[in-house]
Every structure is written in structure tokens, then in C-alpha cells.
LOPA-794798 format. One record per residue (C-alpha): x, z, y. Coordinates in nm, 4 decimals. Each point is the difference from the previous one (the first is absolute). Example, Ala and Ser with C-alpha at 12.3 -4.5 7.8 and 13.67 -1.06 7.14 Angstrom:
<pts>
+----------+----------+----------+
!        X !        Z !        Y !
+----------+----------+----------+
!   1.2300 !   0.7800 !  -0.4500 !
!   0.1370 !  -0.0660 !   0.3440 !
+----------+----------+----------+
</pts>
This chain:
<pts>
+----------+----------+----------+
!        X !        Z !        Y !
+----------+----------+----------+
!  17.0832 !   8.6647 !   3.9881 !
!  -0.1863 !  -0.1587 !   0.2920 !
!   0.0286 !  -0.3752 !  -0.0544 !
!   0.0634 !  -0.2378 !   0.2929 !
!  -0.3023 !  -0.1088 !   0.2004 !
!  -0.1076 !  -0.3598 !   0.0355 !
!  -0.0235 !  -0.0488 !   0.3793 !
!  -0.2512 !  -0.2875 !  -0.0391 !
!   0.0319 !  -0.3255 !   0.1953 !
!  -0.1172 !  -0.0422 !   0.3616 !
!  -0.1619 !  -0.3381 !  -0.0672 !
!  -0.1981 !   0.1383 !  -0.2939 !
!  -0.1055 !   0.3074 !   0.1979 !
!  -0.1385 !  -0.2015 !   0.2939 !
!  -0.3400 !  -0.0618 !  -0.1557 !
!  -0.3514 !   0.0272 !   0.1472 !
!  -0.1147 !   0.3627 !  -0.0171 !
!  -0.2271 !   0.2329 !   0.1902 !
!   0.2745 !   0.2501 !   0.0820 !
!   0.3754 !   0.0501 !  -0.0034 !
!   0.1745 !   0.3268 !   0.0858 !
!   0.3253 !  -0.0434 !   0.1946 !
!   0.2562 !   0.2829 !  -0.0266 !
!   0.3353 !   0.0020 !   0.1827 !
!   0.2413 !   0.2630 !  -0.1320 !
!   0.3523 !   0.1284 !   0.0441 !
!   0.1861 !   0.2850 !  -0.1745 !
!  -0.3206 !   0.1639 !  -0.1232 !
!  -0.0315 !  -0.0236 !  -0.3797 !
!  -0.2015 !   0.3216 !  -0.0396 !
!  -0.2369 !  -0.0796 !   0.2849 !
!  -0.0467 !  -0.3568 !  -0.1200 !
!  -0.0938 !   0.1282 !  -0.3457 !
!  -0.2686 !   0.2242 !   0.1507 !
!  -0.1327 !  -0.2829 !   0.2181 !
!  -0.0221 !  -0.2347 !  -0.2983 !
!  -0.1685 !   0.2706 !  -0.2080 !
!  -0.2781 !   0.0193 !   0.2576 !
!  -0.0501 !  -0.3762 !  -0.0236 !
!  -0.0011 !   0.0086 !  -0.3801 !
!  -0.2950 !   0.2427 !   0.0097 !
!  -0.2185 !  -0.2197 !   0.2262 !
!  -0.3147 !  -0.1627 !  -0.1313 !
!  -0.2746 !  -0.2223 !   0.1330 !
!   0.2381 !  -0.2705 !   0.1272 !
!   0.0995 !  -0.1879 !  -0.3153 !
!   0.3195 !  -0.2002 !  -0.0147 !
!   0.1516 !   0.0921 !   0.3348 !
!   0.3685 !  -0.0847 !   0.0321 !
!   0.2931 !   0.2098 !   0.1186 !
!   0.3206 !  -0.1127 !   0.1718 !
!   0.2894 !   0.2443 !   0.0266 !
!   0.2877 !  -0.1084 !   0.2241 !
!   0.3055 !   0.2220 !  -0.0207 !
!   0.2812 !   0.0472 !   0.2511 !
!   0.1774 !   0.2941 !  -0.1640 !
!   0.3705 !   0.0538 !   0.0509 !
!   0.0575 !   0.0255 !  -0.3757 !
!  -0.2142 !  -0.1124 !  -0.2907 !
!  -0.3621 !  -0.0791 !   0.0847 !
!  -0.2424 !   0.2910 !  -0.0018 !
!  -0.2246 !  -0.1794 !  -0.2498 !
!   0.2812 !   0.0175 !  -0.2583 !
!  -0.0397 !   0.3791 !  -0.0228 !
!  -0.1750 !   0.0830 !  -0.3306 !
!  -0.2967 !   0.1707 !   0.1688 !
!  -0.0645 !  -0.2911 !   0.2362 !
!   0.0632 !  -0.2551 !  -0.2756 !
!  -0.2580 !   0.1721 !  -0.2202 !
!  -0.2593 !  -0.0261 !   0.2757 !
!   0.0784 !  -0.3710 !   0.0409 !
!  -0.0624 !  -0.0429 !  -0.3708 !
!  -0.3200 !   0.2055 !   0.0209 !
!  -0.1309 !  -0.2227 !   0.2786 !
!   0.0788 !  -0.3138 !  -0.1984 !
!  -0.1562 !   0.1519 !  -0.3116 !
!  -0.3199 !   0.0546 !   0.2002 !
!  -0.0082 !  -0.3661 !   0.1048 !
!   0.1729 !   0.0132 !   0.3377 !
!   0.2821 !  -0.2492 !   0.0652 !
!   0.3051 !   0.1651 !   0.1576 !
!   0.2762 !  -0.1885 !   0.1808 !
!   0.3310 !   0.1838 !   0.0453 !
!   0.2384 !  -0.1332 !   0.2628 !
!   0.3034 !   0.0985 !   0.2051 !
!   0.0301 !  -0.0914 !   0.3696 !
!   0.3609 !   0.0288 !   0.1092 !
!   0.1672 !   0.0158 !   0.2425 !
!  -0.2426 !   0.2126 !   0.1970 !
!  -0.1319 !  -0.1534 !   0.3225 !
!  -0.2431 !   0.2728 !   0.0998 !
!  -0.3466 !   0.1198 !  -0.0910 !
!  -0.1921 !  -0.2884 !   0.1554 !
!   0.2036 !  -0.2646 !  -0.1841 !
!  -0.0498 !   0.1914 !  -0.3247 !
!  -0.3786 !   0.0045 !   0.0493 !
!   0.0013 !  -0.3702 !   0.0936 !
!   0.1816 !  -0.0751 !  -0.3256 !
!  -0.2548 !   0.1998 !  -0.1992 !
!  -0.2912 !  -0.1704 !   0.1710 !
!   0.1436 !  -0.3402 !  -0.0856 !
!   0.0179 !   0.1019 !  -0.3665 !
!  -0.3803 !   0.0194 !  -0.0228 !
!  -0.2883 !  -0.2446 !   0.0230 !
!  -0.2716 !   0.2590 !  -0.0671 !
!  -0.3107 !   0.0240 !   0.2179 !
!   0.0844 !   0.3594 !   0.0930 !
!   0.3387 !   0.1703 !   0.0200 !
!   0.0562 !   0.3749 !   0.0051 !
!   0.3167 !   0.1036 !   0.1844 !
!   0.0839 !   0.3235 !  -0.1801 !
!   0.3010 !   0.2162 !   0.0796 !
!   0.2192 !   0.1177 !  -0.2875 !
!  -0.0825 !   0.3678 !   0.0617 !
!  -0.3794 !  -0.0062 !  -0.0239 !
!  -0.2092 !   0.1056 !  -0.3003 !
!  -0.3519 !  -0.1436 !  -0.0230 !
!  -0.2696 !   0.1984 !  -0.1751 !
!  -0.2223 !  -0.1872 !  -0.2462 !
!  -0.2684 !  -0.2097 !   0.1671 !
!   0.1949 !  -0.0615 !   0.3213 !
!   0.0601 !  -0.3723 !  -0.0491 !
!  -0.3617 !  -0.0620 !  -0.0944 !
!  -0.1203 !   0.1791 !   0.3138 !
!   0.2380 !  -0.1888 !   0.2292 !
!  -0.0902 !  -0.3395 !  -0.1452 !
!  -0.3698 !   0.0823 !   0.0252 !
!   0.0479 !   0.1036 !   0.3634 !
!   0.1832 !  -0.3142 !   0.1118 !
!  -0.2494 !  -0.2231 !  -0.1800 !
!  -0.2955 !   0.1731 !   0.1657 !
!   0.1569 !   0.0357 !   0.3462 !
!   0.1564 !  -0.3475 !   0.0188 !
!   0.2774 !   0.1158 !   0.2343 !
!   0.3731 !  -0.0713 !  -0.0026 !
!   0.1118 !   0.3210 !  -0.1661 !
!  -0.1134 !   0.3352 !  -0.1310 !
!   0.2231 !   0.2899 !  -0.0919 !
!   0.0383 !   0.3501 !  -0.1327 !
!   0.2072 !   0.2280 !   0.2188 !
!   0.2208 !   0.2181 !  -0.2192 !
!  -0.0576 !   0.3740 !  -0.0453 !
!   0.2930 !   0.2426 !   0.0133 !
!  -0.1221 !   0.2765 !  -0.2284 !
!   0.2664 !   0.2478 !   0.1096 !
!  -0.2073 !   0.0123 !   0.3224 !
!  -0.3290 !   0.0693 !  -0.1774 !
!  -0.0255 !   0.3458 !   0.1589 !
!   0.1161 !  -0.1241 !   0.3426 !
!  -0.3316 !  -0.0838 !   0.1680 !
!   0.0301 !  -0.1708 !   0.3394 !
!  -0.3520 !  -0.0255 !   0.1444 !
!   0.1272 !  -0.1499 !   0.3257 !
!   0.0706 !  -0.3245 !  -0.1913 !
!  -0.3402 !  -0.0296 !  -0.1659 !
!  -0.1698 !  -0.1403 !   0.3082 !
!   0.1917 !  -0.3244 !  -0.0482 !
!  -0.2195 !  -0.0776 !  -0.3016 !
!  -0.2623 !  -0.2597 !   0.0929 !
!  -0.1930 !  -0.2012 !  -0.2556 !
!  -0.0791 !  -0.3683 !   0.0330 !
!  -0.3694 !  -0.0661 !   0.0508 !
!  -0.0107 !  -0.3326 !  -0.1788 !
!   0.2898 !  -0.2345 !  -0.0850 !
!   0.3249 !   0.0531 !   0.1944 !
!   0.0505 !  -0.2304 !   0.2974 !
!   0.3297 !  -0.1217 !   0.1470 !
!   0.1768 !   0.2548 !   0.2206 !
!   0.2997 !  -0.0279 !   0.2291 !
!   0.1747 !   0.3338 !  -0.0553 !
!   0.2923 !   0.0819 !   0.2288 !
!   0.2111 !   0.3066 !   0.0898 !
!  -0.1612 !   0.2305 !   0.2527 !
!  -0.3573 !  -0.0887 !  -0.0940 !
!  -0.2487 !   0.2342 !  -0.1649 !
!   0.0094 !  -0.2249 !  -0.3062 !
!   0.3751 !   0.0513 !  -0.0342 !
!  -0.0453 !   0.3774 !  -0.0286 !
!  -0.2078 !  -0.0393 !  -0.3147 !
!   0.3356 !   0.0182 !  -0.1810 !
!  -0.0076 !   0.3799 !   0.0417 !
!  -0.2577 !   0.0117 !  -0.2791 !
!   0.2406 !  -0.1121 !  -0.2723 !
!   0.3023 !   0.2354 !  -0.0104 !
!   0.0202 !   0.3038 !  -0.2284 !
!  -0.3376 !   0.0612 !  -0.1734 !
!  -0.2231 !  -0.0604 !   0.3036 !
!  -0.2047 !  -0.2758 !  -0.1629 !
!  -0.0482 !   0.2123 !  -0.3115 !
!  -0.1523 !   0.2761 !   0.2130 !
!  -0.2291 !  -0.2467 !   0.1779 !
!  -0.1106 !  -0.1410 !  -0.3355 !
!  -0.0780 !   0.3458 !  -0.1327 !
!  -0.2278 !   0.0637 !   0.2991 !
!  -0.1834 !  -0.3307 !  -0.0586 !
!  -0.0963 !   0.1148 !  -0.3501 !
!  -0.0759 !  -0.3550 !  -0.1133 !
!  -0.2108 !  -0.0519 !  -0.3123 !
!   0.2017 !  -0.1023 !  -0.3049 !
!   0.0728 !  -0.3714 !  -0.0114 !
!  -0.0648 !  -0.0629 !   0.3698 !
!   0.2468 !  -0.0900 !   0.2737 !
!   0.0139 !  -0.0449 !   0.3765 !
!   0.1956 !  -0.2374 !   0.2252 !
!   0.1555 !   0.1450 !   0.3147 !
!   0.1923 !  -0.1276 !   0.3008 !
!   0.3804 !   0.0037 !  -0.0060 !
!   0.3030 !  -0.0873 !   0.2066 !
!   0.2029 !  -0.0691 !  -0.3132 !
!   0.0447 !   0.1379 !  -0.3507 !
!   0.3248 !   0.0756 !  -0.1789 !
!   0.0800 !  -0.0228 !  -0.3701 !
!  -0.3068 !  -0.1600 !  -0.1593 !
!  -0.1598 !  -0.3012 !   0.1711 !
!  -0.2085 !  -0.2710 !  -0.1661 !
!  -0.0002 !  -0.3344 !   0.1839 !
!  -0.2032 !  -0.3125 !  -0.0312 !
!   0.3062 !  -0.2121 !  -0.0671 !
!  -0.1195 !  -0.3113 !   0.1832 !
!  -0.0832 !   0.2045 !   0.3096 !
!   0.3357 !   0.1780 !  -0.0076 !
!   0.1804 !  -0.3343 !  -0.0253 !
!  -0.2136 !  -0.1493 !   0.2774 !
!   0.0989 !   0.2913 !   0.2263 !
!   0.3681 !  -0.0726 !  -0.0672 !
!   0.0640 !   0.2246 !  -0.2990 !
!   0.3429 !   0.1579 !   0.0288 !
!   0.1650 !  -0.3147 !   0.1340 !
!   0.1086 !   0.1922 !   0.3082 !
!   0.2884 !   0.1413 !  -0.2046 !
!   0.2237 !  -0.2740 !   0.1388 !
!  -0.0317 !   0.1536 !   0.3478 !
!   0.1060 !   0.3465 !  -0.1128 !
!   0.3333 !   0.1683 !  -0.0675 !
!   0.0415 !   0.1249 !  -0.3550 !
!  -0.0357 !   0.3677 !   0.0951 !
!  -0.3656 !   0.0256 !   0.0942 !
!  -0.3245 !   0.1680 !  -0.0952 !
!  -0.3641 !  -0.0511 !   0.0925 !
!  -0.0324 !  -0.3418 !  -0.1623 !
!  -0.3275 !   0.1069 !  -0.1622 !
!  -0.1361 !   0.1024 !   0.3411 !
!   0.0934 !  -0.3380 !   0.1489 !
!  -0.1743 !  -0.1939 !  -0.2763 !
!  -0.3141 !   0.2127 !   0.0127 !
!  -0.0343 !  -0.0269 !   0.3785 !
!   0.0141 !  -0.3783 !  -0.0305 !
!  -0.2571 !  -0.0123 !  -0.2796 !
!  -0.2259 !   0.2483 !   0.1777 !
!   0.0015 !  -0.2082 !   0.3178 !
!  -0.1352 !  -0.3013 !  -0.1906 !
!  -0.2066 !   0.1396 !  -0.2832 !
!  -0.0399 !   0.3760 !   0.0392 !
!   0.1128 !   0.2716 !  -0.2385 !
!  -0.1158 !   0.3356 !  -0.1338 !
!   0.1063 !   0.3145 !  -0.1732 !
!  -0.1985 !   0.1096 !  -0.3035 !
!  -0.0980 !   0.3530 !  -0.1014 !
!   0.0337 !   0.1568 !  -0.2396 !
!   0.3655 !  -0.0918 !  -0.0264 !
!   0.1468 !   0.0024 !  -0.3464 !
!   0.3588 !  -0.0363 !   0.1258 !
!   0.2408 !   0.2919 !  -0.0214 !
!   0.3437 !   0.0047 !   0.1577 !
!   0.2806 !   0.1257 !  -0.2241 !
!   0.1716 !   0.1496 !   0.3076 !
!   0.3471 !  -0.1053 !  -0.1184 !
!   0.2815 !  -0.0466 !   0.2528 !
!  -0.0063 !  -0.3444 !   0.1563 !
!   0.2469 !  -0.2664 !  -0.1069 !
!  -0.0361 !  -0.1702 !   0.3395 !
!   0.2453 !   0.2106 !   0.1981 !
!   0.1015 !  -0.2504 !   0.2675 !
!  -0.2950 !  -0.0821 !   0.2272 !
!   0.1331 !  -0.1352 !   0.3254 !
!  -0.2968 !  -0.2193 !   0.0946 !
!  -0.3796 !   0.0247 !  -0.0269 !
!  -0.1117 !  -0.3386 !  -0.1294 !
!  -0.3391 !   0.0258 !   0.1685 !
!   0.1647 !   0.0472 !   0.3401 !
!   0.1891 !  -0.3278 !  -0.0385 !
!  -0.3037 !  -0.1883 !  -0.1299 !
!  -0.2334 !   0.1350 !   0.2682 !
!   0.2517 !  -0.0801 !   0.2743 !
!   0.0071 !  -0.3587 !  -0.1194 !
!  -0.3744 !  -0.0404 !  -0.0547 !
!  -0.1009 !   0.1687 !   0.3268 !
!   0.2544 !  -0.1797 !   0.2174 !
!  -0.1493 !  -0.2326 !   0.2645 !
!  -0.0203 !  -0.3564 !  -0.1244 !
!   0.1383 !  -0.2916 !   0.2031 !
!  -0.2608 !  -0.1839 !   0.2036 !
+----------+----------+----------+
</pts>
């Protein structure tokens, strides 16, 4: 029988570390198990922590035997894991704000609960943010069911950084905003294949935002406001990751990294009520004329 898991204590978990991985989840025990399995196979970043915050309707997803085994595997390999529940639900942005507050690590990886990371991904992302010195780096997720669906009209949105990323003010309607066309389906995978990078090398490229797998310099994310804007949003929203990244990018710059080792599980979403785009609310507030 699968014995009960020790959730660990928040105060004990909040210790100085290089990296914590923050995973919000709801009603996805199978997907969570796969996501945790990818983390358990990472190397080159010793002792990173993992926080799982669950908002499932029934028992938490981490209680499923497959997910629980991966929690134990992570702990066995020297990675502290904090298991929490965040109820009642107050929306995606509040959930991410709660996760961010659970960590004091130098870097935090916001990882969705339906993303598998191939071995070496964490090491590459940490190396990239240390070398680039920007506010965030990320791996856009590949949808492998689209591997044969080549869309060359999107490939022109790929543009590498020549030197460290600089702050950018990205807004709807600009050329920079349309960079997002590079990330759906398997577009980035096809671009990466054409680059034919030597083994062990990576490139930083310009983005509008990245979904699913984003590594932040925690201090820079907090300085840009983190996810504190959740208080200005209704519960039924999406785009909270976009809002946070636009704010960080405006102050510190950000970049995508290829090759991406992030793969989307392509499961049905558990966020079915999306009445408001968080970034629209945040941009309306930040771009509003200020009183004289």
C-alpha cells in the first residue's frame, strides 16, 4: 500500500537555495506525476526544491500513488518537496502569488502541471539566466502531435539576442507582440531543427512571452510586482503569466532559450472559465495617464 506522504513544513522549506520549482495543479494526478518524473531526472542543479500547490476538487493530485512515488523519488535524490493545498480558489494569479511566497530561492521556475522536461533542461536554463543576467528565461513547450505540421510562415518571428537581453516594452499591435506566433504547436521545434546547434550549446532569442516553463530571477520578479496584481482581477481569468513577464521584461529584459526541453502533455485544460485576460487589466492600469 502507498503510505501517506509527509507534506513538509513551509517554514522548514523556505531555506536559501539556488532554485525552487513552483507547480500549481488542479484535478491532474496523471499529468502531475509525469511533470514530477521529468524533474526527478534532472541533473546539474543539485538540491533544487519543489513546491506543489493543489486546488483539486477532491483529494490532492499528489496523493495519487504515481505522483506520490515521484515526490519520494525527488526527496530521495536530495530535493526538498513542499506539498500544500490552496483553497478556496481565487484564480490563477493568486495561486502563483502564493507559490512565489513559499520560496526564498535565488531563481524560481514557474512550471505548469502538464509539462515534461527532458534531462538537462534545468541545467541549461540556470546556465542561461546566470550568463544573460536578465529577468527571466524560458522554454516554450513543444506539442509533439504537431511534429509533422510545419508552419514556415511563423519561423520569421525567431530573432536571436546579440548580447545580453535589454529591457523591452512589449504591447499589443507591435511587431514584438507578434513574436508569440513562434510558440504554438511545434513551431519552435522546427526552427530549432533548422538551427542544427552543436550538442551542448544554446541560443537566446527575443520573445513576447512564454507559457508553461519560465525561470525567473526571483528578486527581479518581486521588484516588478510579482503576481500581486491578483487583487485587481476577478477569479475567472487567464494570462497572469503574460502580465508578470511583460512587467519583468520592461525592467530587466527576458529571453527564450533553444533548444527547448519542455514538452506539453496536450491534456484538456482544467481552466475552463476565462472571462478576463489578466494582462489586459494590468496593462490598462500601468499605461493609464498619471495625475500631474
